[in-house]
N, C-alpha and C positions, 0 to 999 in steps of 0.2 A: 163352628170350625175353630179351631184351637192355632192359637196366635204366639209365637216364641220370640221372645228378645228383640221386639222392637217398641219404639216407643207410638203409641196409638194415637198420641194428638199431635206428636209431630206431621207436619205438611211439607210433603216436596217441594222446594221454590223451582218457579219454572226457570229453564233454561235451554239452547238449542243443543240437538244431541251431540254428544261427544262419540268422535272415533280417532282412531289413531291419527293424529294430526299429518296431514301430507308434507308439512312441514320438518318432520320429527328426523326423518331419513336426510333431509339436509342439515339439521343440527347436529345429528350423529356424526354426519361424515365433517362437519365443522370439528368436533370436538377430536374426533381420531388424526384429524391434519394439523393441530396445534399440539398431540401427543407427538405425532411424529416430528417435530420442530426439536433441533437441536437442543434447544433450552428447555425443553422436556424431558432431555435423557433420564434425569435422576427419577422421575416422576415414573415415566414410564417402566424402568427398572423395579421400582418399587411397587406399582403395581401386579407387573407379573410375577415377582417374588413371591408376593400374595398369595396370587393363583395357582402356581407352583407349589406352593406349602400347603396347601387347601387339597391342592389334587393328590395330594400324596399321603393326605390324613384320612386314617379310617375315624369316621364322626356318623351321626347320625343330622336328621335335617334340623331338629331343635338346636342341637349345639353346634351346627355347622350356621345357622342363623345369627346366632351371638356373634362368632368369628367375623362373619361378613357384615353385621351391623357396627359392630365395634370398629372394623377397617375404614368402612364406609364416611363414621363420624370421624376418625382420626385423618382420613385423606380431605376432607372437609376443610379442616382448619390449615391444611397445606396449602391448598388451592388457593385460598384466600391471602396466600401470602405468598404466594409465588409470582415471579417476575412476569410472566404471562397474563397472569391474570390480576395482577395488584390494581391496577387499574380501569377492570372490567366493570362494567355495570350488573346491578342485582340480576338481571336478565340472562347475564353471560355467564355470570356465577352459577345459575340457576342449571343451565343448559350443561356446563361444564359437569355438572353432580348428575344430571339425570343419566349425559354421555359414560360417564365413568361406570353409574350402576347398571347400565344396559351392558358396558362391555364386560364387566367383570361376571354379570350373569348369563351372557352368550357363552362365555367359555366353561363357567362352571354348571351349564346347564343339565347337561346330561348326567352330572355328579350328583345333583340335589333333587331335581324333576319327578317325581313318583319311582323315588329310589330305592323304597322298600316294599317287601310283600304284602306289607298292612295295606299300603296307599293303593297297589294294583288291585287290591281286595277289595277297598271301600269303593273304587273307580267302578269296579264288575258290577257291586251290589246295587249300587245307586243305579247306572244305568239301566240293569233287568229289570228293576223294580219301576222305573221311569217307562220303558217298554210294554208292561204291561199297563199301567195308570193311564196311558195313552188312546188305550180300546175304550176306556168308558168315563173318566174324570169330565164331568163339563162344569163351566161356569157356577151353576146352582150348587153344585154339592161345595163350594167354596164362599157359600152364601154371600154373592157377586149381585147387587143390584142390578137390574135390568139396562138402564141406564150407560151402566158401566161396561158393559158387555159388547164392547167393538171389537171382532174382531180382526180389521185390517191394525189394530195398533199393537193387538197382542203377537199377531204375527211378524210385525216389524220389531219388537222387541225381541222376540224369540230369534230371529235372524241374526240380530246385532251378538247374542249372546253366544251362538252356535261357532263365531269366528275366533270365540278366545282361543282353541287350540291350533291358532295359525302363528300365534305368536310365541317369543322366548324368552320375552323380559315383562318383568313385574309391572310396570308402567302400562305395557301396552296390553296387557293380559288385563289391568283393571281398567282400563277405556273401554273393552269390551263389554263389563260389567255396566260403568257408567252409561256406555250409550243406551243398554238395555234399559238401565234404570230411567233415563232421560225420556226416552219414547213413551214408556208409562205414566212417566210425570207429567207431560206435557200433554198427555190424553185427558188424565186427571181435571186439570186446569181449564180446557178446554170444553170439558163437561161441564165443569161448576160455573164455567162464566157462561155457557149459553142458559143455563138454569139460573141466573144469578143467587148462586147460593154460596155459603163460606166454602173456600178449598177442603178438600179431604185429608185425612190423615193418614197414618199407617196401618188402618184396619182394613182401608178400603185398598192400600198400596200393594201391603204384601201379598194378598190374595191374589191380583192381578199378576205378581211377580212370580207366583209360585205356578201358577196356571202357564204362564209364558213358558216356565223352565221346564215344564212337562212338556209342552209343545216342542220345547228346540232339545229337549236332550243332550245337554252340551258335553261332549267325551271330554272322558277325564276330569269330572265336575269338582271331586274332592282332591284331587291333586294340583287342580288350579287355583283353587282358593286356597289350599294351603301355601302353595308357592307365591301367593301375594303377600298372604300374611306373613309369612316369616321373611322373604328377602326384599320387598318394597320399603322403602326407608323409611321408616316409623316417623318420620317426622312431617311425613306426606299422608299418612293415615290419620287426619283429622276433619271434622264440620262434615260437610255433605260428604265427602269421601267416606268417610267413617261410617254414616250413616247407612250408606247405599252398599259396602262392603257388610256391614253387619246385616243387613236385610236381606243379602246373599244368603251369608253363613246359615241366618235362622230357616231360609227357604231348604237349604239343604236336610239341617235338622228335620224340618216339617216332612219332609218327603221321606228319608229313612225311617221316622215313628210312622209314618200314616198308618191309621186304620178306619175301622165304619166310624169312630164318632169324629174323628177328623174331619167328615168328608158329609158327615149329617145324612149317614146312611145307616140301615138296622144291618148287624152282626152277619145274618143268614145272607142279605144281597149282596153284601160287600165280600163275603168272601166266594160266591156264586159268580161275582164279575170277576173277581181275580181269577178262579178256575177258567172263567170262560175266555179271559186273555191270554192264559198258558196254552189253552187249547188252539186257540187262533194261531198264536206264535208258532209254538213247537210242532203242531200238527198232531195225526196220531202216532207218532213216532216217539218211543218212550226215550229217546236222547233228547237233551234240552237244547234243541237247537238256536234257540234267543242266545243262550252263555257262550254258547260254542262261538258265534258269529261276532258278540259283541267283544270276547276275549281276541279273535283274529283281528278284529278292525284294530285295536287297541297295539296290539302288537305288530299288527304291520305297518300303522301310524310311526311306532316309535322304533321300527327296523329302518323305512325308508329315510327318517331323520339322520339316523346314524350313517347310512352312504349317502346322504348329501352333505351333510356336517360334518367334518373329522370330530372325533368323542376327543374334546378336550381334557374332560377327566381321563382316560387313559395314555393320551399323550401330551402330557402338561408341556413338554419343552420344544414341543413345534416350532413356535414362533421366537424360541429363546435365542438371544447370542451366545456365543462364547464369551465374553467378558462381564455377560451378568451373572455368569454360575458360581454358585458359592460353592465351598472344600466339601459339604456334606452334600449338595446336588451332585458334585462329580461323583462321588463315592456311590450316588443312588444309581447313577447312571451306566456305573460301570459293572455294579451288581445285576442290573437290567441287562446289559450288554452278554453278560454271560449266561445268565437264563435263558437270552433271547437264543445264543449260539446253540445249545442245549437242545431246544427245541426242535430249531431248524434240523440239526442233525440227525435227531430223531425221527422227524416228518420224511425227511430227504431218505432214511435208511428205509423206512415204511414204505413210501413211494417206490422205490427201485425194486424191493419184493414183489407189489403189488405187478411193476410193470412186467418183471420176470416170469411171474405167474400167468400173465395175459400172453405172453410172447410163447410159452409152452402151449397155452390153448390153441392159439389161432395156430400153431405147426403141429398138433395132436392129428392122427388120422381121423378122418370122416367117421369111420366105422366106431371109433371110441368115444365118438362127440353123440353120435344118433344112432337110436335101435336099428337094426337091420329090417323091422317089417315097416317101418316108417317113410323107405324107398320104395316106388314104384317100378315096374318094370323099363321105364325108359328113364329111370335113374332119379327121377325128380323126388324131391323131398314132399311126401305127405303127412297130415298129423296123424302120430301115431295113436293108435284104437287100441284101449282094452280088450284083451282077449277075454270072451266069456268062459 
């Protein structure tokens, strides 16, 4: 089996499984409360102006990441010197910075997450490949020793990873990866302890993570990993967190490039297994059902999100007060207003024409709407039958 981008001698440390903390929502609420304090008015305006400015700027995710990272670094200095936090503890400062990152990224989520066609294609490609691999890949294909083949632990790790799309901040998405990796690490340490052997390294950890990922088939895996890499505060991607995130990225690359050699299989056996999996998924029809369903699932998820949560990227001024607007933003609003009026007028005229046409149809003589031979002797409408 081929292992990529991981230190095989590094041993994951034992830790309690990490899930998005129950107190994280309370911490975020505390942050919002402080931001609404009159003394935070300048900080609140500064943050919202950045969000509006970013929303109006046409940029790709990579360039957007640089702008957001620069903003977060700049505002960290401002917060540390701000009257509301000048006497705060390190924990309170860190809570404020976490809250700020979450606030900004929730506002900009629809603007930067899976924002390019390339990201969507990558998500579909890896999701479809995992669907195929789920049909035949076993622990032995990844050269896993028998004493580490504990199904319950793999399923628990997979369950944690599948939660990743339920969250919209980089921190919370990263916590799902951490919880998955911690479940695996704790299982490895328990096995090593029971066997009185030394802790294992990444040469065992990574294959289990790959297998758990195949079991989970987490939605939009590529976009989620990219989102964390680009928009999580860089100062927080260190030590154990960096190791686990790198392992997850290595897992994605391994699955994308997986072949017969990767799974210790003969080429003919691998190709036969892939073809059998395709047939099982797609059925006898020539249409690629699995790909269509995966695409619909992703689009449906994105569509539901946009119905529930207002797209801040399209409506950046929704929570902006009049006194917070700059002259250039007023000009942008006026331009948008004029475009809105033109579109509304065009839509209104079109609907009026459609309504007029519908009224004419409803008031047309019946004989103009149906064939005369579709009426029986009692005047009831019968299905029209083509004459032979």
